[in-house]
DOVOLUM-625783 format. One record per residue: x, y, z of N, C-alpha, C in turn; chain; residue number from 1. Coordinates in Angstrom, 1 decimal. Layout:
N
+--------+--------+--------+--------+--------+--------+--------+--------+--------+-------+-----+
:    n.X :    n.Y :    n.Z :   ca.X :   ca.Y :   ca.Z :    c.X :    c.Y :    c.Z : kette :  nr :
+--------+--------+--------+--------+--------+--------+--------+--------+--------+-------+-----+
:      X :      Y :      Z :      X :      Y :      Z :      X :      Y :      Z :     A : NUM :
...
+--------+--------+--------+--------+--------+--------+--------+--------+--------+-------+-----+
END
This chain:
166
+--------+--------+--------+--------+--------+--------+--------+--------+--------+-------+-----+
:    n.X :    n.Y :    n.Z :   ca.X :   ca.Y :   ca.Z :    c.X :    c.Y :    c.Z : kette :  nr :
+--------+--------+--------+--------+--------+--------+--------+--------+--------+-------+-----+
:  -10.2 :    2.4 :  -34.1 :   -9.3 :    2.2 :  -32.6 :   -7.9 :    2.0 :  -33.1 :     A :   1 :
:   -7.2 :    2.9 :  -32.6 :   -5.9 :    2.6 :  -32.6 :   -5.3 :    1.7 :  -31.6 :     A :   2 :
:   -3.9 :    0.9 :  -32.4 :   -3.5 :   -0.2 :  -32.1 :   -2.4 :    0.5 :  -30.6 :     A :   3 :
:   -2.2 :   -0.7 :  -29.2 :   -1.4 :   -0.5 :  -28.3 :   -0.6 :   -1.2 :  -28.4 :     A :   4 :
:    0.5 :   -1.1 :  -27.1 :    1.8 :   -1.9 :  -27.1 :    1.0 :   -3.6 :  -27.2 :     A :   5 :
:    0.4 :   -4.0 :  -26.3 :    0.1 :   -5.1 :  -26.2 :   -0.3 :   -5.9 :  -27.9 :     A :   6 :
:   -1.3 :   -5.1 :  -28.5 :   -1.5 :   -5.2 :  -30.1 :    0.2 :   -5.5 :  -30.6 :     A :   7 :
:    1.0 :   -5.0 :  -30.1 :    1.9 :   -5.3 :  -30.9 :    2.4 :   -6.6 :  -30.7 :     A :   8 :
:    2.7 :   -6.9 :  -29.2 :    3.0 :   -7.9 :  -28.4 :    2.5 :   -8.9 :  -29.0 :     A :   9 :
:    1.3 :   -9.1 :  -29.2 :    0.3 :  -10.3 :  -29.5 :    0.5 :  -11.0 :  -30.8 :     A :  10 :
:    0.8 :   -9.7 :  -32.0 :    1.2 :  -10.0 :  -33.3 :    2.4 :  -10.4 :  -33.6 :     A :  11 :
:    3.4 :   -9.6 :  -32.8 :    4.7 :  -10.7 :  -32.5 :    4.8 :  -11.9 :  -31.9 :     A :  12 :
:    3.9 :  -12.2 :  -31.3 :    3.8 :  -13.8 :  -30.5 :    3.2 :  -14.7 :  -31.8 :     A :  13 :
:    2.4 :  -14.2 :  -32.2 :    1.2 :  -15.1 :  -33.2 :    2.5 :  -15.1 :  -34.4 :     A :  14 :
:    3.4 :  -14.2 :  -35.1 :    4.6 :  -14.6 :  -35.7 :    5.1 :  -15.7 :  -35.4 :     A :  15 :
:    6.3 :  -15.3 :  -34.1 :    7.2 :  -16.2 :  -33.7 :    6.3 :  -17.6 :  -33.5 :     A :  16 :
:    5.3 :  -18.0 :  -32.8 :    4.7 :  -19.5 :  -32.5 :    3.4 :  -19.1 :  -32.9 :     A :  17 :
:    2.9 :  -19.6 :  -34.0 :    1.3 :  -19.6 :  -34.5 :    1.0 :  -20.6 :  -34.0 :     A :  18 :
:    1.6 :  -21.7 :  -33.4 :    0.6 :  -23.2 :  -32.8 :    0.4 :  -23.0 :  -31.8 :     A :  19 :
:    0.4 :  -21.5 :  -31.3 :    0.0 :  -21.2 :  -29.9 :   -1.1 :  -20.4 :  -29.8 :     A :  20 :
:   -2.0 :  -20.6 :  -29.0 :   -3.4 :  -19.4 :  -29.2 :   -2.9 :  -18.4 :  -27.6 :     A :  21 :
:   -2.4 :  -17.3 :  -28.8 :   -2.5 :  -16.0 :  -27.6 :   -3.1 :  -15.4 :  -27.2 :     A :  22 :
:   -4.3 :  -15.0 :  -27.6 :   -5.5 :  -14.6 :  -27.3 :   -5.5 :  -14.2 :  -26.0 :     A :  23 :
:   -5.0 :  -14.9 :  -24.7 :   -5.2 :  -14.8 :  -23.3 :   -4.6 :  -13.3 :  -23.6 :     A :  24 :
:   -3.4 :  -13.0 :  -24.1 :   -2.9 :  -12.2 :  -23.7 :   -3.6 :  -10.7 :  -24.2 :     A :  25 :
:   -4.6 :  -10.6 :  -25.1 :   -5.4 :   -9.6 :  -25.3 :   -6.0 :   -8.9 :  -24.3 :     A :  26 :
:   -6.5 :  -10.0 :  -23.3 :   -7.2 :   -9.5 :  -22.1 :   -6.3 :   -9.0 :  -21.1 :     A :  27 :
:   -5.6 :  -10.4 :  -20.5 :   -4.7 :  -10.2 :  -19.3 :   -3.4 :   -9.0 :  -19.6 :     A :  28 :
:   -2.9 :   -9.1 :  -20.8 :   -1.6 :   -8.0 :  -20.6 :   -2.2 :   -6.9 :  -20.2 :     A :  29 :
:   -3.6 :   -6.4 :  -20.8 :   -4.1 :   -5.2 :  -20.8 :   -4.6 :   -4.8 :  -19.3 :     A :  30 :
:   -4.9 :   -5.8 :  -18.4 :   -5.2 :   -5.7 :  -17.7 :   -4.0 :   -5.5 :  -16.5 :     A :  31 :
:   -3.0 :   -6.5 :  -16.7 :   -1.4 :   -6.3 :  -15.8 :   -1.4 :   -4.7 :  -16.0 :     A :  32 :
:   -1.1 :   -4.2 :  -16.8 :   -0.6 :   -3.2 :  -17.5 :   -1.4 :   -1.8 :  -16.8 :     A :  33 :
:   -2.6 :   -2.1 :  -16.9 :   -4.1 :   -1.2 :  -16.2 :   -3.1 :   -1.4 :  -14.6 :     A :  34 :
:   -2.9 :   -2.4 :  -13.9 :   -3.0 :   -2.8 :  -12.6 :   -1.8 :   -2.0 :  -12.2 :     A :  35 :
:   -0.8 :   -1.9 :  -13.2 :    0.5 :   -1.6 :  -12.8 :    0.5 :   -0.1 :  -13.0 :     A :  36 :
:   -0.6 :    0.7 :  -13.6 :   -0.4 :    2.6 :  -14.0 :   -1.3 :    2.6 :  -12.7 :     A :  37 :
:   -2.6 :    1.6 :  -12.0 :   -3.3 :    2.2 :  -10.9 :   -2.6 :    2.1 :  -10.1 :     A :  38 :
:   -1.0 :    1.3 :   -9.7 :   -0.4 :    1.1 :   -8.6 :    0.3 :    2.8 :   -8.5 :     A :  39 :
:    0.9 :    3.3 :  -10.0 :    1.7 :    4.5 :   -9.7 :    0.5 :    5.5 :   -9.4 :     A :  40 :
:   -0.5 :    5.5 :   -9.4 :   -1.5 :    6.5 :   -9.5 :   -2.3 :    6.5 :   -8.3 :     A :  41 :
:   -2.3 :    5.4 :   -7.7 :   -2.4 :    5.5 :   -6.1 :   -1.2 :    5.8 :   -5.6 :     A :  42 :
:    0.0 :    5.7 :   -5.6 :    1.1 :    5.9 :   -5.4 :    1.5 :    7.8 :   -5.1 :     A :  43 :
:    0.8 :    8.0 :   -6.2 :    0.6 :    9.3 :   -6.1 :   -0.1 :   10.1 :   -5.4 :     A :  44 :
:   -1.5 :    9.4 :   -5.4 :   -2.7 :   10.1 :   -4.3 :   -2.4 :    9.7 :   -3.1 :     A :  45 :
:   -1.8 :    9.0 :   -2.9 :   -1.3 :    8.5 :   -1.2 :   -0.3 :    9.3 :   -1.0 :     A :  46 :
:    0.6 :    9.6 :   -2.0 :    2.1 :   10.5 :   -1.2 :    1.3 :   11.9 :   -1.0 :     A :  47 :
:    0.4 :   12.7 :   -1.6 :   -0.4 :   13.8 :   -1.4 :   -0.3 :   14.0 :    0.0 :     A :  48 :
:   -1.2 :   12.5 :    0.6 :   -1.9 :   12.6 :    2.0 :   -0.9 :   12.1 :    3.1 :     A :  49 :
:    0.5 :   11.6 :    2.6 :    1.6 :   11.0 :    3.6 :    1.3 :    9.3 :    3.8 :     A :  50 :
:    0.6 :    9.0 :    3.1 :    0.4 :    7.7 :    3.8 :    0.4 :    6.7 :    2.5 :     A :  51 :
:    1.2 :    5.5 :    3.2 :    1.5 :    4.1 :    2.1 :    0.4 :    3.6 :    1.7 :     A :  52 :
:    0.2 :    3.0 :    0.8 :   -0.7 :    2.0 :    0.1 :   -1.2 :    0.9 :    1.2 :     A :  53 :
:   -0.3 :    0.4 :    1.9 :   -0.5 :   -0.5 :    3.0 :   -1.3 :    0.2 :    4.5 :     A :  54 :
:   -1.0 :    1.5 :    4.4 :   -1.7 :    2.6 :    5.6 :   -3.4 :    2.1 :    4.8 :     A :  55 :
:   -3.1 :    3.3 :    3.8 :   -4.3 :    3.0 :    3.4 :   -5.6 :    1.8 :    3.4 :     A :  56 :
:   -5.2 :    0.8 :    2.8 :   -5.9 :   -0.7 :    2.9 :   -6.3 :   -0.8 :    4.4 :     A :  57 :
:   -5.1 :   -0.5 :    5.6 :   -5.7 :   -0.6 :    6.6 :   -6.7 :    0.2 :    7.2 :     A :  58 :
:   -6.4 :    1.4 :    7.0 :   -7.4 :    2.3 :    7.4 :   -8.9 :    2.6 :    7.0 :     A :  59 :
:   -8.4 :    1.9 :    5.8 :   -9.8 :    2.1 :    5.0 :  -10.6 :    0.9 :    5.1 :     A :  60 :
:  -10.3 :    0.0 :    5.7 :  -10.9 :   -1.1 :    6.2 :  -11.7 :   -1.0 :    7.1 :     A :  61 :
:  -11.1 :   -0.3 :    8.3 :  -11.7 :    0.0 :    9.5 :  -12.5 :    1.4 :    9.3 :     A :  62 :
:  -12.5 :    2.0 :    8.2 :  -13.5 :    3.4 :    7.9 :  -14.4 :    2.6 :    7.6 :     A :  63 :
:  -14.5 :    1.8 :    6.4 :  -15.8 :    1.0 :    5.6 :  -16.5 :    0.2 :    7.1 :     A :  64 :
:  -16.2 :    0.0 :    8.0 :  -17.3 :   -1.0 :    8.9 :  -18.1 :    0.0 :    9.3 :     A :  65 :
:  -17.8 :    1.9 :    9.7 :  -18.9 :    2.6 :   10.2 :  -18.4 :    2.4 :   11.8 :     A :  66 :
:  -19.2 :    3.3 :   12.2 :  -19.3 :    3.8 :   13.9 :  -18.9 :    2.5 :   14.6 :     A :  67 :
:  -18.3 :    2.4 :   15.4 :  -16.9 :    2.9 :   16.0 :  -15.7 :    2.8 :   15.5 :     A :  68 :
:  -15.8 :    2.2 :   13.8 :  -14.6 :    2.1 :   13.2 :  -13.7 :    1.3 :   13.7 :     A :  69 :
:  -14.3 :    0.0 :   14.1 :  -13.1 :   -1.2 :   14.8 :  -13.4 :   -2.2 :   14.4 :     A :  70 :
:  -12.3 :   -3.4 :   13.7 :  -12.4 :   -4.8 :   13.9 :  -10.9 :   -5.3 :   14.7 :     A :  71 :
:  -11.6 :   -6.4 :   15.0 :  -10.3 :   -7.5 :   15.5 :   -9.4 :   -7.9 :   14.7 :     A :  72 :
:   -8.1 :   -7.9 :   15.0 :   -6.7 :   -7.9 :   14.1 :   -7.4 :   -9.4 :   13.0 :     A :  73 :
:   -7.9 :  -10.4 :   13.2 :   -8.2 :  -11.5 :   12.3 :   -9.0 :  -10.8 :   11.5 :     A :  74 :
:  -10.1 :  -10.0 :   11.4 :  -10.6 :   -9.6 :   10.5 :  -10.2 :   -8.5 :    9.7 :     A :  75 :
:   -9.2 :   -7.9 :   10.3 :   -8.5 :   -6.8 :    9.2 :   -7.5 :   -8.0 :    8.5 :     A :  76 :
:   -7.1 :   -8.7 :    8.8 :   -6.2 :   -9.4 :    7.9 :   -7.1 :  -10.1 :    6.6 :     A :  77 :
:   -8.0 :  -10.7 :    7.2 :   -9.2 :  -11.3 :    6.0 :   -9.7 :   -9.8 :    4.9 :     A :  78 :
:   -9.7 :   -8.6 :    5.8 :   -9.8 :   -7.6 :    5.2 :   -8.7 :   -7.0 :    4.1 :     A :  79 :
:   -7.4 :   -7.6 :    4.4 :   -6.3 :   -7.0 :    3.9 :   -5.6 :   -8.2 :    2.9 :     A :  80 :
:   -5.8 :   -9.1 :    3.1 :   -5.3 :  -10.2 :    2.6 :   -3.6 :  -10.2 :    3.2 :     A :  81 :
:   -3.3 :  -10.0 :    4.2 :   -1.9 :  -10.4 :    4.6 :   -2.0 :  -11.1 :    5.6 :     A :  82 :
:   -0.8 :  -11.4 :    6.5 :   -0.7 :  -12.5 :    7.1 :   -0.9 :  -11.9 :    8.9 :     A :  83 :
:   -1.3 :  -12.9 :    9.3 :   -1.2 :  -11.7 :   11.0 :   -0.3 :  -11.3 :   11.6 :     A :  84 :
:    1.2 :  -11.3 :   11.1 :    2.4 :  -11.4 :   11.5 :    2.7 :  -10.1 :   10.8 :     A :  85 :
:    2.3 :   -9.6 :    9.9 :    2.0 :   -8.4 :    8.9 :    1.3 :   -7.4 :    9.4 :     A :  86 :
:    0.0 :   -7.8 :    9.7 :   -0.8 :   -7.1 :   10.7 :    0.0 :   -6.7 :   11.9 :     A :  87 :
:   -0.2 :   -7.2 :   12.6 :    0.7 :   -7.0 :   14.0 :    1.7 :   -6.3 :   13.9 :     A :  88 :
:    2.6 :   -6.5 :   12.9 :    3.1 :   -5.1 :   12.1 :    2.8 :   -4.1 :   11.6 :     A :  89 :
:    1.8 :   -3.8 :   10.9 :    1.0 :   -2.6 :   10.3 :    0.5 :   -2.0 :   11.7 :     A :  90 :
:   -0.7 :   -2.6 :   12.5 :   -1.1 :   -2.1 :   13.5 :    0.0 :   -1.3 :   14.5 :     A :  91 :
:    1.0 :   -1.7 :   14.5 :    2.1 :   -1.1 :   15.6 :    2.5 :   -0.3 :   14.8 :     A :  92 :
:    2.5 :    0.1 :   13.9 :    3.1 :    1.5 :   13.4 :    1.9 :    2.5 :   12.6 :     A :  93 :
:    1.0 :    1.9 :   12.6 :   -0.8 :    2.9 :   12.8 :   -0.5 :    3.3 :   13.9 :     A :  94 :
:    0.1 :    2.6 :   14.8 :   -0.4 :    3.2 :   16.2 :    0.6 :    4.2 :   17.0 :     A :  95 :
:    1.7 :    3.8 :   16.6 :    2.5 :    4.7 :   16.8 :    2.3 :    6.4 :   15.9 :     A :  96 :
:    1.5 :    5.8 :   14.8 :    1.5 :    7.6 :   13.5 :    0.1 :    7.7 :   14.4 :     A :  97 :
:   -0.5 :    7.4 :   15.3 :   -1.7 :    8.0 :   16.4 :   -2.9 :    7.5 :   15.2 :     A :  98 :
:   -3.0 :    6.8 :   14.1 :   -4.0 :    6.3 :   13.4 :   -5.1 :    5.1 :   13.7 :     A :  99 :
:   -4.7 :    4.4 :   14.9 :   -5.3 :    3.3 :   15.6 :   -5.2 :    3.6 :   16.9 :     A : 100 :
:   -6.1 :    2.9 :   17.4 :   -5.9 :    2.3 :   19.0 :   -6.2 :    1.0 :   19.2 :     A : 101 :
:   -5.4 :    0.1 :   20.4 :   -6.0 :   -0.9 :   20.4 :   -6.6 :   -1.1 :   21.9 :     A : 102 :
:   -7.8 :   -1.6 :   21.8 :   -8.9 :   -1.8 :   22.8 :   -9.4 :   -2.8 :   23.4 :     A : 103 :
:   -9.8 :   -3.5 :   24.4 :  -10.1 :   -4.7 :   24.6 :  -11.4 :   -5.2 :   24.1 :     A : 104 :
:  -11.5 :   -6.4 :   23.7 :  -12.5 :   -6.6 :   22.8 :  -13.3 :   -7.1 :   24.1 :     A : 105 :
:  -14.6 :   -6.3 :   24.3 :  -15.7 :   -6.6 :   25.3 :  -16.5 :   -8.2 :   25.0 :     A : 106 :
:  -16.3 :   -8.6 :   24.0 :  -17.0 :   -9.8 :   23.9 :  -15.5 :  -11.1 :   24.1 :     A : 107 :
:  -14.7 :  -10.8 :   24.1 :  -13.3 :  -11.6 :   24.2 :  -12.6 :  -11.2 :   25.4 :     A : 108 :
:  -12.6 :  -11.8 :   26.7 :  -11.2 :  -11.6 :   27.2 :   -9.9 :  -11.3 :   27.0 :     A : 109 :
:   -9.8 :  -12.6 :   26.3 :   -8.2 :  -12.2 :   25.6 :   -7.9 :  -11.6 :   24.0 :     A : 110 :
:   -9.1 :  -11.3 :   23.9 :   -9.0 :  -10.3 :   22.8 :   -9.1 :   -8.7 :   22.4 :     A : 111 :
:   -8.7 :   -8.4 :   21.4 :   -8.7 :   -6.4 :   21.4 :   -9.3 :   -6.6 :   20.1 :     A : 112 :
:   -9.6 :   -5.1 :   19.8 :  -10.0 :   -4.4 :   18.7 :   -9.2 :   -3.4 :   18.3 :     A : 113 :
:   -9.2 :   -3.2 :   17.0 :   -8.3 :   -1.8 :   16.6 :   -9.3 :   -1.2 :   15.8 :     A : 114 :
:   -9.2 :   -0.2 :   16.4 :   -9.9 :    1.1 :   16.3 :   -9.3 :    2.5 :   15.7 :     A : 115 :
:  -10.2 :    2.8 :   14.5 :   -9.5 :    4.1 :   14.4 :   -9.9 :    5.4 :   14.9 :     A : 116 :
:   -8.6 :    6.1 :   14.7 :   -8.8 :    7.4 :   15.4 :   -9.3 :    8.6 :   14.7 :     A : 117 :
:   -9.4 :    9.5 :   15.3 :  -10.0 :   10.7 :   14.6 :   -8.8 :   11.1 :   13.5 :     A : 118 :
:   -7.9 :   10.9 :   13.8 :   -6.6 :   11.6 :   12.8 :   -6.7 :   10.3 :   12.1 :     A : 119 :
:   -6.7 :    9.4 :   12.3 :   -6.9 :    7.9 :   11.5 :   -7.8 :    8.5 :   10.0 :     A : 120 :
:   -8.9 :    9.1 :   10.6 :  -10.1 :    9.0 :   10.0 :   -9.9 :   10.1 :    9.1 :     A : 121 :
:   -9.4 :   11.3 :    9.1 :   -9.3 :   12.4 :    8.5 :   -7.9 :   11.9 :    7.3 :     A : 122 :
:   -7.1 :   11.1 :    7.8 :   -6.0 :   10.9 :    6.9 :   -6.8 :    9.8 :    5.8 :     A : 123 :
:   -8.0 :    8.9 :    6.6 :   -8.5 :    7.7 :    5.1 :   -9.0 :    8.6 :    4.3 :     A : 124 :
:   -9.7 :    9.6 :    4.6 :  -11.0 :   10.3 :    4.3 :  -10.4 :   11.1 :    3.3 :     A : 125 :
:   -9.4 :   12.2 :    3.5 :   -8.4 :   12.9 :    2.6 :   -7.7 :   11.9 :    1.3 :     A : 126 :
:   -7.0 :   10.6 :    1.8 :   -6.7 :    9.5 :    0.8 :   -7.4 :    9.3 :   -0.4 :     A : 127 :
:   -8.7 :    8.8 :    0.4 :  -10.3 :    8.5 :   -0.4 :  -10.3 :    9.5 :   -1.6 :     A : 128 :
:  -10.4 :   10.7 :   -1.6 :  -10.7 :   11.7 :   -2.2 :  -10.1 :   11.9 :   -3.2 :     A : 129 :
:   -8.2 :   11.8 :   -2.9 :   -7.5 :   11.8 :   -3.7 :   -7.3 :   10.4 :   -4.9 :     A : 130 :
:   -7.5 :   10.1 :   -4.1 :   -7.6 :    8.0 :   -4.8 :   -8.6 :    8.3 :   -5.8 :     A : 131 :
:   -9.9 :    8.5 :   -6.2 :  -10.7 :    8.9 :   -6.6 :  -10.4 :    9.9 :   -7.7 :     A : 132 :
:  -10.1 :   10.6 :   -7.5 :   -9.5 :   11.7 :   -8.2 :   -8.9 :   11.3 :   -9.2 :     A : 133 :
:   -7.7 :   10.5 :   -8.9 :   -7.2 :    9.7 :   -9.8 :   -7.4 :    9.1 :  -10.9 :     A : 134 :
:   -8.5 :    7.7 :  -10.0 :   -9.3 :    6.9 :  -10.7 :  -10.3 :    7.2 :  -11.7 :     A : 135 :
:  -10.7 :    8.7 :  -11.5 :  -11.7 :    9.0 :  -12.2 :  -11.0 :    9.3 :  -13.7 :     A : 136 :
:   -9.8 :   10.0 :  -13.5 :   -9.0 :   10.2 :  -15.0 :   -8.5 :    9.1 :  -15.3 :     A : 137 :
:   -7.8 :    7.7 :  -14.7 :   -7.7 :    6.6 :  -15.7 :   -8.8 :    6.0 :  -16.3 :     A : 138 :
:  -10.0 :    6.1 :  -15.9 :  -11.2 :    5.8 :  -16.8 :  -11.9 :    6.8 :  -17.6 :     A : 139 :
:  -11.2 :    8.0 :  -18.0 :  -12.0 :    8.8 :  -18.6 :  -12.1 :    8.7 :  -19.5 :     A : 140 :
:  -11.8 :    7.7 :  -20.5 :  -11.9 :    7.4 :  -22.0 :  -13.2 :    6.6 :  -21.8 :     A : 141 :
:  -13.8 :    5.9 :  -20.8 :  -14.9 :    5.5 :  -21.1 :  -16.5 :    6.1 :  -20.4 :     A : 142 :
:  -17.1 :    6.1 :  -21.0 :  -18.4 :    6.4 :  -20.7 :  -19.3 :    5.8 :  -19.1 :     A : 143 :
:  -20.2 :    6.1 :  -18.7 :  -21.1 :    5.4 :  -17.6 :  -20.8 :    3.8 :  -18.0 :     A : 144 :
:  -21.5 :    3.7 :  -19.1 :  -22.0 :    2.6 :  -19.8 :  -21.1 :    1.8 :  -19.6 :     A : 145 :
:  -19.9 :    2.2 :  -20.6 :  -19.1 :    1.3 :  -20.7 :  -18.2 :    1.0 :  -19.5 :     A : 146 :
:  -18.2 :    1.5 :  -18.4 :  -17.6 :    1.4 :  -17.0 :  -18.6 :    0.3 :  -16.5 :     A : 147 :
:  -20.1 :    0.1 :  -16.8 :  -20.2 :   -0.7 :  -15.9 :  -20.5 :   -2.0 :  -16.8 :     A : 148 :
:  -20.4 :   -2.1 :  -17.9 :  -20.1 :   -3.1 :  -18.7 :  -18.8 :   -3.7 :  -18.0 :     A : 149 :
:  -17.5 :   -3.4 :  -18.4 :  -16.3 :   -3.3 :  -17.6 :  -16.3 :   -4.2 :  -16.5 :     A : 150 :
:  -17.3 :   -3.2 :  -15.6 :  -16.9 :   -3.7 :  -13.8 :  -17.4 :   -4.9 :  -14.0 :     A : 151 :
:  -18.5 :   -5.1 :  -14.3 :  -19.3 :   -6.8 :  -14.5 :  -18.4 :   -7.8 :  -15.6 :     A : 152 :
:  -17.9 :   -7.5 :  -16.1 :  -16.6 :   -8.3 :  -16.9 :  -15.9 :   -8.6 :  -15.8 :     A : 153 :
:  -15.2 :   -7.8 :  -15.5 :  -14.1 :   -8.1 :  -14.5 :  -14.7 :   -8.5 :  -12.9 :     A : 154 :
:  -15.5 :   -8.4 :  -12.5 :  -16.4 :   -9.0 :  -11.6 :  -16.4 :  -10.5 :  -12.0 :     A : 155 :
:  -16.9 :  -10.9 :  -13.1 :  -17.1 :  -12.1 :  -13.7 :  -15.9 :  -13.1 :  -13.6 :     A : 156 :
:  -14.6 :  -12.4 :  -13.8 :  -13.4 :  -12.9 :  -13.7 :  -12.7 :  -13.1 :  -12.1 :     A : 157 :
:  -12.8 :  -11.8 :  -11.6 :  -12.7 :  -11.7 :  -10.1 :  -13.8 :  -12.8 :   -9.2 :     A : 158 :
:  -14.5 :  -13.0 :   -9.3 :  -15.4 :  -14.0 :   -8.0 :  -14.9 :  -15.2 :   -7.8 :     A : 159 :
:  -14.5 :  -16.0 :   -9.0 :  -14.0 :  -17.3 :   -8.6 :  -13.2 :  -17.3 :   -7.5 :     A : 160 :
:  -11.8 :  -16.1 :   -7.7 :  -10.9 :  -16.2 :   -6.6 :  -11.2 :  -15.8 :   -5.3 :     A : 161 :
:  -12.2 :  -15.0 :   -5.5 :  -12.6 :  -14.4 :   -3.8 :  -13.6 :  -15.3 :   -3.3 :     A : 162 :
:  -14.2 :  -16.4 :   -3.8 :  -15.0 :  -17.4 :   -3.4 :  -14.3 :  -18.5 :   -3.1 :     A : 163 :
:  -12.9 :  -18.6 :   -3.1 :  -12.1 :  -19.7 :   -2.7 :  -12.3 :  -20.7 :   -3.7 :     A : 164 :
:  -13.2 :  -21.0 :   -5.0 :  -13.6 :  -21.6 :   -6.2 :  -11.8 :  -22.2 :   -6.8 :     A : 165 :
:  -11.2 :  -21.1 :   -6.8 :   -9.8 :  -21.1 :   -7.8 :   -8.6 :  -20.7 :   -6.8 :     A : 166 :
+--------+--------+--------+--------+--------+--------+--------+--------+--------+-------+-----+
END
């Protein structure tokens, strides 16, 4: 297996700081670099569809809910990990683009539901297809078994953060 930039960085730190265990860099620096590559690939995928990454996040949260493809603003906040003020701004902008509509919540007279429009569904479906094609390219070096192992290991690292334990 050939060396990468992280191997060079870790080697340099071991030379300069032999008193420290720099082994976490071997994993997390690679995760960080892959995250940056993924962000760039997502930007390329979405640029072809005219969506921004945040637009995809909101639209895909709605699309994943199934018919009638609607959520309360609070549920959208939870799905996308942004503040309520940010979500209000995003819903306003997506409404202006014709991708979502606000409707009264029949279960809460004071509440509203954000619903995906047909135009929004088409946009998010196109973006998802482009995204998956790009992500397949990023994973091309790994066979299905390697991808399954990596997915399991990353899930173990991520679960404590998502379950509120960390």
